[in-house]
N, C-alpha and C positions, 0 to 999 in steps of 0.2 A: 405457274409451270413455265411460262415463257421467260420469266426473269431468271430462273435457274438455268435454262438453256443458254440465255445470253451471257450469264456469268461463266458457264463452261466454255463458250465460244471465246470470251475474252481471255480466259486462262489458257486456252489452246494457242491463241495468238501470242500471249506472253511467253509461253514455252517455246514457240517457234522462234521468237527473237533470241532467246537464250541459246537455242541450238545453233542458230546461224552465227551468233557470236563465238560459239565453240568452233565452228568451221573456220571463221576468220583467224582464231588463235592457231589452229592446226596449219593453216596456210602460211602463217608467219614462221612457224617452226620449220616447215618445208623450205621456205625461202632461205632461212639461216643455214640449213643443211646443204642446200644447193649452192649457196654462195661460198661455202668453205671448201675451196678447191683442193686444199692440201689434205684434209682429213674428212673425206666423205663418209657419212654414217649411213650405210645401206640399211641396217636394221632400224634405225630411227626413221628413215624415210619410209620404209615399209609400214612401220607402226603408225605413222601419221595417215597413210593411205587407208589403213584398216579402221582407224578411229573416225576418219571422215566418212567412210562407208557406213559405219554404225550411225553416225549423226544424220546422214542423208536418209537412212531407213526410218529414223525417228521423225524426220520432217514429213516423209510420205504418210506415216501413221497419223500424225497431227493433221495433215491436210485432209485425209479421208474422214477423220472424226469431225473436223470443222464443217466439211461439206454436208455430212449427215445431219448435224445439228442445224445448219443453215436451212436445209430443205424443210425441216420441221417448223421453223419459225418464220420462214420467208413471207408467207401471206400476212401474218400478224405484223411484221415489221413494215411491209409495204402499205398496209391499211392504217397504221398508227405511227407514222413517222414523227409526229410532234411528241408523242408520248415517250418514244425511245431516242429522242434527239441526242441526249448525252451519251448513251451507249454507242450509237452510230458514229458520233464524233470520235469517241475513244477507239472504236474499231478502225476508223479511217486513219487515225494517227498511228496505230500499231501496224497497219498495212503499209503506210509510208515508210516506217522504220524497216519493215521486212523487205520492201522494195529496195531501199538504200543499201541494206546489208547484202541483198542478193546481187546488186550491181557491183558492190565492192568485192564480193567473193568471185564474181565472174572475171573482174579485172585481175585479181590476185592469181586466179587459176591460169589465165593467159600468160601472166608474167612468169609464174612458176614453170609453165610448160616450156617457155623459151629458155629459161635457165636449165631445165632438165635436158632439152635438146642440145644446148651448148655443152653441158657436162658430158653427156653420152658421146657426142661427136669427138670431144677432146679425148675421152677415155679410149674410144675406138682407134683414134689415130696413134695414141701412145701404145696400145696393144699391137697395132700393125708395125710400129717402129721397133718394139721389142721383139716381135716375131722375126722381122728382117735381120735384126742384130743377132738373134739366136741362130738363125739359118746361116748367116755369114760365118759365125763362130764354128758351127757344125761343119760347114763346107771346108773351112780351113783345117779343122781337126782331121777330117776324112782325107783331104789332100795330103796333109803331112804324114799320115799313117800309110798312105799308099806309095809314097815316094820311097825309092830304094837307095836313099842316100846312106852311104856307109860312113860311120864316124871315122875320124882319122885313126890310123892303125899305129902310127909311130908318133911318139911324143918326144920332143926335144927337151930333155930334162936336165937342166943345168942347176945344180945345187950349189 
């Protein structure tokens, strides 16, 4: 029974590695979208956020399942470390991979956050500039319509 629990725990850790690799791929897609200043893909950006949300949900489910299984075999593992040495070593290797991926994701998230801040600040300043230009054009239009300048009444027409 313990062997099957350990196999399920290993499968859970393997799935978590795959999910974290998926998050890394989504972060790379976000980075490319944010770095393309000329053609920002808002729908693509939103889609990556949604996909990452789904992947994070899967990680939470995998964590809960792993914890539940670990609680069932904890005493057996603690009491028979020599018997399960290979499995424990495999778990440790998978946990190292998970930790490395988590650190990489955290760094990518910070980088993408800075790129997003820059993009949105730039967009905001462009919007403000366009608003000022539009306001100036509107003011000019209103001023010109209010002026009572009469066009010349007599034309010198030499043919």
